[in-house]
C-alpha positions as CSV (number, residue, x, y, z in Angstrom):
1,M,-9.4,-1.4,11.6
2,P,-8.3,-2.5,8.2
3,S,-10.0,-1.3,5.2
4,M,-11.0,-3.9,2.4
5,L,-12.5,-2.8,-1.6
6,I,-14.9,-5.0,-2.8
7,V,-15.3,-5.1,-7.1
8,D,-18.2,-6.8,-8.7
9,D,-20.6,-6.1,-10.9
10,D,-23.1,-8.4,-8.9
11,L,-24.4,-6.6,-6.3
12,H,-25.1,-9.5,-4.0
13,L,-22.2,-10.9,-4.5
14,R,-20.8,-7.7,-3.4
15,K,-23.1,-7.9,-0.3
16,L,-22.4,-11.3,0.7
17,V,-18.8,-10.3,0.7
18,L,-19.6,-7.1,2.5
19,T,-21.8,-9.3,5.0
20,Y,-19.3,-11.5,5.7
21,A,-16.0,-8.8,5.8
22,Q,-17.7,-7.1,8.4
23,M,-18.2,-9.8,10.5
24,E,-14.5,-9.6,10.9
25,N,-14.1,-6.4,11.5
26,Y,-13.0,-4.6,7.7
27,Q,-14.1,-1.4,7.2
28,C,-15.5,-1.9,3.4
29,R,-15.9,-0.1,0.4
30,E,-18.1,-1.4,-3.2
31,A,-17.1,-0.7,-6.8
32,E,-19.4,-2.3,-9.1
33,N,-16.7,-1.8,-12.3
34,G,-13.0,-1.5,-12.8
35,E,-12.7,2.0,-13.5
36,Q,-15.3,2.9,-10.2
37,A,-12.3,0.8,-8.3
38,L,-9.4,2.9,-9.5
39,S,-11.1,5.9,-8.7
40,L,-11.8,5.0,-5.3
41,L,-8.1,3.0,-4.4
42,R,-6.7,7.0,-5.9
43,E,-8.9,9.1,-3.3
44,A,-8.0,6.8,-0.5
45,P,-5.9,2.7,-0.2
46,A,-6.8,-0.3,0.7
47,D,-5.2,-2.8,2.8
48,I,-7.0,-5.7,0.3
49,V,-8.9,-5.5,-2.9
50,L,-11.2,-8.1,-3.7
51,L,-11.5,-7.9,-7.9
52,D,-14.0,-9.5,-10.1
53,V,-12.0,-11.0,-13.2
54,M,-14.9,-11.1,-15.1
55,M,-16.7,-7.8,-15.4
56,P,-18.4,-5.6,-18.4
57,G,-16.2,-2.8,-19.6
58,Q,-12.6,-3.4,-18.1
59,D,-12.5,-6.3,-16.5
60,G,-10.4,-7.5,-13.5
61,F,-7.1,-8.1,-15.2
62,E,-7.0,-4.6,-17.0
63,T,-8.3,-3.0,-13.6
64,L,-5.4,-5.3,-11.8
65,A,-2.8,-3.6,-14.3
66,E,-3.8,0.0,-13.6
67,L,-4.0,-0.8,-9.9
68,R,-0.4,-2.3,-9.9
69,K,0.6,1.4,-11.0
70,F,0.2,2.9,-7.7
71,T,-0.3,0.2,-5.4
72,E,0.6,-3.2,-3.9
73,A,-2.4,-4.1,-2.4
74,P,-3.1,-8.0,-2.2
C-alpha cells in the first residue's frame, strides 16, 4: 500500500484530502506544519508528500528544501 504524508495547517483541508486519499488505498499520515512533517519523514519515509506552501512558521518552500536533503519523494 503506498504511503502519503499530508502537510497543511488547515485541519479541514487535511481531513478532506485524507478521505479521498484513503479511498484510493493510500496509507496516510498528517502534519500541521513543516517541522512536524520533517520529523515524521525522518521516522518513516513516505511515497508521496502533499505539501502546502503557505503555512505559518516554516513555510512549504523551506520545508521542501530541508526535505530534499534526505528524500526524493514527489
